[in-house]
PALUM-99065 format. One record per atom (N, C-alpha, C): residue number from 1; atom name; x, z, y. Coordinates in nm, 2 decimals, decimal comma. Each point is the difference from the previous one (the first is absolute). Example, Ala and Ser with C-alpha at 12.3 -4.5 7.8 and 13.67 -1.06 7.14 Angstrom:
REM PALUM-99065
REC  seba  timi       u       w       v
REC     1     N    1,32    0,78   -0,57
REC     1    CA   -0,09    0,00    0,12
REC     1     C    0,09    0,00    0,12
REC     2     N   -0,04   -0,07    0,11
REC     2    CA    0,09    0,00    0,11
REC     2     C   -0,08    0,08    0,11
//
This chain:
REM PALUM-99065
REC  seba  timi       u       w       v
REC     1     N   14,01   -3,90    5,42
REC     1    CA   -0,11    0,06    0,06
REC     1     C   -0,12   -0,09   -0,02
REC     2     N   -0,11    0,06   -0,03
REC     2    CA   -0,13   -0,08   -0,02
REC     2     C   -0,07   -0,03    0,12
REC     3     N   -0,11   -0,06   -0,01
REC     3    CA   -0,08   -0,04    0,12
REC     3     C   -0,07    0,13    0,05
REC     4     N    0,02    0,02    0,13
REC     4    CA   -0,05    0,12    0,06
REC     4     C   -0,13   -0,02    0,07
REC     5     N   -0,09    0,09   -0,01
REC     5    CA   -0,13   -0,01    0,07
REC     5     C    0,01    0,06    0,14
REC     6     N    0,10    0,08    0,03
REC     6    CA    0,02    0,06    0,13
REC     6     C    0,14   -0,01    0,05
REC     7     N    0,04   -0,11    0,06
REC     7    CA    0,14   -0,02    0,04
REC     7     C    0,05    0,09    0,11
REC     8     N   -0,09    0,05    0,08
REC     8    CA    0,04    0,09    0,11
REC     8     C    0,04    0,14   -0,07
REC     9     N   -0,08    0,04   -0,10
REC     9    CA    0,03    0,13   -0,07
REC     9     C    0,14   -0,02   -0,06
REC    10     N    0,03   -0,11   -0,06
REC    10    CA    0,13   -0,03   -0,07
REC    10     C    0,11    0,01    0,11
REC    11     N   -0,03   -0,06    0,12
REC    11    CA    0,10    0,00    0,10
REC    11     C    0,03    0,15    0,04
REC    12     N   -0,10    0,08    0,02
REC    12    CA    0,02    0,14    0,05
REC    12     C    0,07    0,08   -0,11
REC    13     N   -0,03   -0,03   -0,13
REC    13    CA    0,06    0,07   -0,11
REC    13     C    0,15   -0,03   -0,01
REC    14     N    0,03   -0,13    0,02
REC    14    CA    0,14   -0,05    0,00
REC    14     C    0,08    0,07    0,11
REC    15     N   -0,06    0,01    0,12
REC    15    CA    0,07    0,07    0,11
REC    15     C    0,02    0,15   -0,03
REC    16     N   -0,11    0,06   -0,05
REC    16    CA    0,01    0,14   -0,03
REC    16     C    0,10    0,03   -0,11
REC    17     N    0,01   -0,08   -0,10
REC    17    CA    0,10    0,02   -0,11
REC    17     C    0,14   -0,02    0,06
REC    18     N    0,02   -0,10    0,08
REC    18    CA    0,13   -0,03    0,06
REC    18     C    0,05    0,11    0,09
REC    19     N   -0,10    0,06    0,07
REC    19    CA    0,04    0,11    0,09
REC    19     C    0,04    0,12   -0,08
REC    20     N   -0,07    0,03   -0,11
REC    20    CA    0,03    0,12   -0,08
REC    20     C    0,14   -0,02   -0,06
REC    21     N    0,04   -0,12   -0,04
REC    21    CA    0,13   -0,03   -0,06
REC    21     C    0,10   -0,03    0,11
REC    22     N   -0,03    0,01    0,12
REC    22    CA    0,08   -0,02    0,12
REC    22     C    0,07   -0,14    0,00
REC    23     N   -0,07   -0,10   -0,04
REC    23    CA    0,06   -0,14    0,00
REC    23     C    0,00   -0,05    0,15
REC    24     N    0,10   -0,08    0,03
REC    24    CA    0,00   -0,05    0,14
REC    24     C   -0,10   -0,11    0,02
REC    25     N   -0,05   -0,07   -0,11
REC    25    CA   -0,10   -0,11    0,02
REC    25     C   -0,08    0,00   -0,13
REC    26     N   -0,12   -0,08    0,02
REC    26    CA   -0,09   -0,02   -0,12
REC    26     C   -0,05   -0,14    0,01
REC    27     N    0,00   -0,06   -0,12
REC    27    CA   -0,05   -0,14   -0,01
REC    27     C   -0,14    0,00   -0,07
REC    28     N   -0,09   -0,07    0,06
REC    28    CA   -0,14   -0,02   -0,07
REC    28     C   -0,03   -0,14    0,01
REC    29     N   -0,09   -0,05   -0,09
REC    29    CA   -0,05   -0,14    0,02
REC    29     C   -0,07   -0,02    0,13
REC    30     N    0,03   -0,11    0,07
REC    30    CA   -0,04   -0,02    0,13
REC    30     C   -0,14   -0,06    0,01
REC    31     N   -0,07    0,04    0,11
REC    31    CA   -0,13   -0,07    0,03
REC    31     C   -0,01    0,02    0,15
REC    32     N   -0,09   -0,08    0,07
REC    32    CA   -0,02    0,01    0,14
REC    32     C   -0,04    0,14    0,04
REC    33     N   -0,10    0,06   -0,08
REC    33    CA   -0,05    0,13    0,03
REC    33     C    0,11    0,11    0,00
REC    34     N    0,08   -0,01   -0,11
REC    34    CA    0,11    0,10   -0,01
REC    34     C    0,10   -0,01    0,12
REC    35     N    0,03   -0,13    0,03
REC    35    CA    0,09   -0,02    0,11
REC    35     C   -0,05    0,05    0,13
REC    36     N   -0,13   -0,01    0,02
REC    36    CA   -0,07    0,05    0,13
REC    36     C    0,00    0,16    0,00
REC    37     N   -0,02    0,06   -0,12
REC    37    CA    0,00    0,14   -0,01
REC    37     C    0,15    0,05    0,03
REC    38     N    0,10   -0,07   -0,05
REC    38    CA    0,14    0,04    0,03
REC    38     C    0,03   -0,02    0,14
REC    39     N   -0,06   -0,10    0,07
REC    39    CA    0,02   -0,02    0,14
REC    39     C   -0,05    0,11    0,08
REC    40     N   -0,12    0,05   -0,03
REC    40    CA   -0,06    0,12    0,07
REC    40     C    0,09    0,12   -0,02
REC    41     N    0,05    0,02   -0,13
REC    41    CA    0,08    0,12   -0,03
REC    41     C    0,13   -0,01    0,09
REC    42     N    0,06   -0,12    0,01
REC    42    CA    0,12   -0,02    0,08
REC    42     C   -0,03    0,03    0,15
REC    43     N   -0,11   -0,06    0,05
REC    43    CA   -0,04    0,02    0,14
REC    43     C   -0,02    0,15    0,03
REC    44     N   -0,05    0,08   -0,09
REC    44    CA   -0,03    0,14    0,02
REC    44     C    0,12    0,09   -0,03
REC    45     N    0,11   -0,06   -0,05
REC    45    CA    0,12    0,07   -0,02
REC    45     C    0,01    0,07   -0,13
REC    46     N   -0,08   -0,04   -0,10
REC    46    CA    0,01    0,07   -0,13
REC    46     C    0,10   -0,07   -0,10
REC    47     N    0,03   -0,13    0,02
REC    47    CA    0,10   -0,07   -0,08
REC    47     C    0,10   -0,06    0,10
REC    48     N    0,13   -0,02   -0,05
REC    48    CA    0,10   -0,06    0,08
REC    48     C   -0,02   -0,14    0,03
REC    49     N   -0,03   -0,08   -0,11
REC    49    CA   -0,02   -0,14    0,01
REC    49     C   -0,07   -0,06   -0,12
REC    50     N   -0,04   -0,12    0,00
REC    50    CA   -0,05   -0,07   -0,11
REC    50     C    0,03   -0,15    0,01
REC    51     N    0,00   -0,07   -0,11
REC    51    CA    0,01   -0,14    0,00
REC    51     C   -0,05   -0,06   -0,13
REC    52     N   -0,05   -0,12    0,01
REC    52    CA   -0,05   -0,07   -0,12
REC    52     C    0,12   -0,09   -0,05
REC    53     N    0,04    0,02   -0,13
REC    53    CA    0,11   -0,07   -0,06
REC    53     C   -0,06   -0,09   -0,11
REC    54     N    0,07   -0,11   -0,03
REC    54    CA   -0,05   -0,09   -0,10
REC    54     C    0,11   -0,02   -0,11
REC    55     N   -0,02    0,05   -0,12
REC    55    CA    0,09   -0,02   -0,11
REC    55     C   -0,07   -0,06   -0,11
REC    56     N    0,06   -0,11   -0,05
REC    56    CA   -0,05   -0,07   -0,12
REC    56     C   -0,15   -0,04    0,02
REC    57     N   -0,03   -0,05    0,11
REC    57    CA   -0,14   -0,04    0,04
REC    57     C   -0,10    0,11    0,00
REC    58     N    0,04    0,12    0,00
REC    58    CA   -0,09    0,12    0,02
REC    58     C    0,04    0,07    0,13
REC    59     N   -0,11    0,03    0,07
REC    59    CA    0,03    0,07    0,13
REC    59     C   -0,01    0,15   -0,02
REC    60     N    0,09    0,07    0,06
REC    60    CA    0,00    0,15   -0,01
REC    60     C    0,00    0,05    0,14
REC    61     N   -0,06    0,12    0,02
REC    61    CA    0,01    0,07    0,13
REC    61     C    0,10    0,11   -0,02
REC    62     N    0,10    0,00    0,08
REC    62    CA    0,10    0,10    0,00
REC    62     C   -0,02    0,09    0,12
REC    63     N   -0,02    0,13   -0,03
REC    63    CA   -0,02    0,10    0,10
REC    63     C    0,12    0,10    0,00
REC    64     N    0,06    0,01    0,12
REC    64    CA    0,11    0,09    0,02
REC    64     C   -0,05    0,13    0,05
REC    65     N    0,02    0,11   -0,08
REC    65    CA   -0,06    0,13    0,03
REC    65     C    0,09    0,07    0,10
REC    66     N   -0,07    0,09    0,07
REC    66    CA    0,06    0,08    0,11
REC    66     C    0,02    0,14   -0,04
REC    67     N    0,12    0,06    0,03
REC    67    CA    0,02    0,14   -0,03
REC    67     C    0,06    0,07    0,12
REC    68     N   -0,02    0,13    0,01
REC    68    CA    0,05    0,08    0,11
REC    68     C    0,15    0,03   -0,02
REC    69     N    0,06    0,08    0,09
REC    69    CA    0,14    0,03   -0,01
REC    69     C    0,04    0,08   -0,13
REC    70     N   -0,10    0,08   -0,05
REC    70    CA    0,03    0,08   -0,12
REC    70     C   -0,05   -0,06   -0,12
REC    71     N   -0,02   -0,13   -0,01
REC    71    CA   -0,05   -0,08   -0,11
REC    71     C   -0,15    0,03   -0,03
REC    72     N   -0,07    0,06    0,09
REC    72    CA   -0,14    0,02   -0,02
REC    72     C   -0,08   -0,12    0,04
REC    73     N   -0,10   -0,04   -0,07
REC    73    CA   -0,07   -0,12    0,03
REC    73     C   -0,09    0,01    0,12
REC    74     N   -0,01   -0,11    0,07
REC    74    CA   -0,09    0,00    0,12
REC    74     C   -0,14    0,01   -0,04
REC    75     N   -0,04   -0,07   -0,12
REC    75    CA   -0,13    0,00   -0,05
REC    75     C   -0,02    0,13   -0,09
REC    76     N   -0,09    0,09    0,03
REC    76    CA   -0,02    0,11   -0,09
REC    76     C   -0,12   -0,02   -0,09
REC    77     N   -0,08   -0,09    0,03
REC    77    CA   -0,12   -0,03   -0,08
REC    77     C   -0,06   -0,13    0,02
REC    78     N   -0,06   -0,06   -0,10
REC    78    CA   -0,08   -0,12    0,00
REC    78     C   -0,12    0,02   -0,08
REC    79     N   -0,12   -0,05    0,05
REC    79    CA   -0,12    0,02   -0,07
REC    79     C   -0,08   -0,13    0,01
REC    80     N   -0,05   -0,05   -0,11
REC    80    CA   -0,09   -0,12    0,00
REC    80     C   -0,14    0,05    0,03
REC    81     N   -0,07   -0,06    0,10
REC    81    CA   -0,13    0,05    0,04
REC    81     C   -0,11   -0,09   -0,06
REC    82     N    0,01   -0,13    0,03
REC    82    CA   -0,10   -0,10   -0,05
REC    82     C    0,05   -0,06   -0,13
REC    83     N   -0,08    0,01   -0,11
REC    83    CA    0,04   -0,05   -0,12
REC    83     C   -0,09   -0,12   -0,04
REC    84     N    0,04   -0,08   -0,10
REC    84    CA   -0,09   -0,11   -0,04
REC    84     C   -0,14    0,04   -0,04
REC    85     N   -0,01    0,13   -0,05
REC    85    CA   -0,13    0,04   -0,04
REC    85     C   -0,08    0,08    0,10
REC    86     N    0,07    0,04    0,11
REC    86    CA   -0,06    0,07    0,11
REC    86     C    0,06   -0,03    0,13
REC    87     N   -0,06   -0,10    0,07
REC    87    CA    0,05   -0,04    0,13
REC    87     C   -0,04    0,10    0,11
REC    88     N    0,09    0,03    0,09
REC    88    CA   -0,03    0,09    0,10
REC    88     C    0,02   -0,07    0,14
REC    89     N   -0,12   -0,01    0,07
REC    89    CA    0,00   -0,07    0,13
REC    89     C   -0,03    0,10    0,11
REC    90     N    0,07   -0,02    0,11
REC    90    CA   -0,03    0,09    0,12
REC    90     C   -0,02   -0,08    0,12
REC    91     N   -0,08    0,05    0,09
REC    91    CA   -0,01   -0,06    0,13
REC    91     C    0,11    0,05    0,09
REC    92     N    0,01   -0,05    0,12
REC    92    CA    0,12    0,04    0,08
REC    92     C   -0,02    0,15    0,04
REC    93     N   -0,12    0,05    0,01
REC    93    CA   -0,02    0,14    0,03
REC    93     C    0,04    0,10   -0,11
REC    94     N   -0,01   -0,05   -0,13
REC    94    CA    0,02    0,08   -0,11
REC    94     C    0,15    0,01   -0,05
REC    95     N    0,09   -0,08    0,07
REC    95    CA    0,14    0,00   -0,04
REC    95     C    0,06    0,14    0,04
REC    96     N    0,04    0,07   -0,10
REC    96    CA    0,05    0,14    0,02
REC    96     C    0,15    0,00    0,00
REC    97     N    0,06    0,09    0,08
REC    97    CA    0,15    0,01   -0,01
REC    97     C    0,04    0,06   -0,13
REC    98     N    0,11   -0,04   -0,05
REC    98    CA    0,06    0,05   -0,13
REC    98     C    0,10    0,11    0,04
REC    99     N   -0,02    0,12   -0,06
REC    99    CA    0,09    0,11    0,02
REC    99     C    0,01    0,04    0,15
REC   100     N   -0,11    0,00    0,07
REC   100    CA    0,01    0,03    0,14
REC   100     C    0,08   -0,10    0,09
REC   101     N    0,00   -0,12   -0,05
REC   101    CA    0,07   -0,11    0,08
REC   101     C    0,14   -0,02   -0,05
REC   102     N    0,05    0,08   -0,09
REC   102    CA    0,14   -0,02   -0,05
REC   102     C    0,01   -0,12   -0,10
REC   103     N   -0,11   -0,03   -0,06
REC   103    CA   -0,01   -0,11   -0,10
REC   103     C   -0,08   -0,12    0,05
REC   104     N   -0,01   -0,10   -0,08
REC   104    CA   -0,08   -0,12    0,04
REC   104     C   -0,09   -0,03   -0,11
REC   105     N   -0,11   -0,07    0,03
REC   105    CA   -0,08   -0,07   -0,10
REC   105     C    0,01   -0,15    0,02
REC   106     N    0,01   -0,07   -0,10
REC   106    CA    0,01   -0,15    0,00
REC   106     C   -0,13   -0,06   -0,02
REC   107     N   -0,05   -0,08    0,09
REC   107    CA   -0,13   -0,06   -0,01
REC   107     C    0,01   -0,15    0,00
REC   108     N   -0,09   -0,07   -0,08
REC   108    CA   -0,01   -0,14    0,01
REC   108     C   -0,13   -0,03    0,08
REC   109     N    0,02   -0,07    0,11
REC   109    CA   -0,11   -0,02    0,10
REC   109     C   -0,02   -0,15    0,02
REC   110     N   -0,10   -0,03    0,07
REC   110    CA   -0,02   -0,15    0,03
REC   110     C    0,11   -0,06    0,08
REC   111     N    0,08    0,09    0,07
REC   111    CA    0,12   -0,05    0,08
REC   111     C    0,13    0,02   -0,08
REC   112     N   -0,01    0,02   -0,13
REC   112    CA    0,12    0,01   -0,08
REC   112     C    0,03    0,14   -0,04
REC   113     N    0,11    0,02   -0,07
REC   113    CA    0,03    0,14   -0,05
REC   113     C    0,08    0,07    0,11
REC   114     N   -0,05    0,13    0,03
REC   114    CA    0,06    0,08    0,10
REC   114     C   -0,01    0,15   -0,03
REC   115     N    0,07    0,08    0,08
REC   115    CA   -0,02    0,14   -0,02
REC   115     C   -0,13    0,05    0,06
REC   116     N   -0,04    0,12   -0,04
REC   116    CA   -0,13    0,05    0,06
REC   116     C    0,01    0,02    0,15
REC   117     N    0,11    0,04    0,05
REC   117    CA    0,02    0,03    0,14
REC   117     C   -0,01   -0,14    0,08
REC   118     N    0,06   -0,10   -0,06
REC   118    CA   -0,01   -0,13    0,07
REC   118     C   -0,15   -0,06   -0,01
REC   119     N   -0,06    0,03   -0,11
REC   119    CA   -0,14   -0,05   -0,02
REC   119     C   -0,09    0,07    0,10
REC   120     N    0,02    0,13    0,03
REC   120    CA   -0,08    0,07    0,10
REC   120     C    0,02   -0,06    0,13
REC   121     N    0,13   -0,03    0,03
REC   121    CA    0,04   -0,05    0,13
REC   121     C   -0,07   -0,14    0,03
REC   122     N    0,00   -0,08   -0,11
REC   122    CA   -0,06   -0,14    0,01
REC   122     C   -0,15    0,01    0,00
REC   123     N   -0,05    0,11   -0,07
REC   123    CA   -0,15    0,01    0,00
REC   123     C   -0,06   -0,06   -0,12
REC   124     N    0,07    0,00   -0,12
REC   124    CA   -0,06   -0,06   -0,12
REC   124     C    0,01    0,10   -0,11
REC   125     N   -0,09   -0,01   -0,10
REC   125    CA    0,00    0,08   -0,12
REC   125     C    0,04   -0,09   -0,11
REC   126     N   -0,01    0,05   -0,12
REC   126    CA    0,03   -0,08   -0,12
REC   126     C    0,02    0,08   -0,12
REC   127     N    0,06   -0,05   -0,11
REC   127    CA    0,02    0,06   -0,12
REC   127     C    0,13    0,09    0,00
REC   128     N   -0,01    0,12   -0,03
REC   128    CA    0,12    0,09    0,00
REC   128     C    0,07   -0,02   -0,13
REC   129     N    0,12   -0,06    0,00
REC   129    CA    0,08   -0,03   -0,12
REC   129     C    0,07    0,13   -0,05
REC   130     N    0,07    0,06    0,09
REC   130    CA    0,08    0,12   -0,04
REC   130     C    0,04    0,09    0,12
REC   131     N    0,05    0,12   -0,04
REC   131    CA    0,05    0,09    0,10
REC   131     C    0,14    0,03   -0,03
REC   132     N    0,09    0,01    0,10
REC   132    CA    0,14    0,02   -0,01
REC   132     C    0,03    0,12    0,09
REC   133     N    0,08    0,10   -0,04
REC   133    CA    0,04    0,10    0,08
REC   133     C    0,14    0,05   -0,03
//
């Protein structure tokens, strides 16, 4: 894999591809930002678990995917909002619910990475990284 200019988009694509292939887990190169996004997805119930593993001096982020009783995936869609070429910032008033509240948006705020719902509760805005539903 070459050097990526958008690691969050690569993370979302890896998750999307693993869900389509019904894999139980997916491994991606680790970073603090990706680990925080995985933490938010776990807190909101979209993934079963995650952990950072170190193999041969390279850190990987292993995300355990979550499926329903009939092997349907819990995540039905992922979309990157803010890209390296087009950053999208919102104030706390402009944070919109995703799919009528069934999904989440992941924001990076001055208080760390959190879901849109949590950012509204805390009263901060920030950059919208992605939407998950």
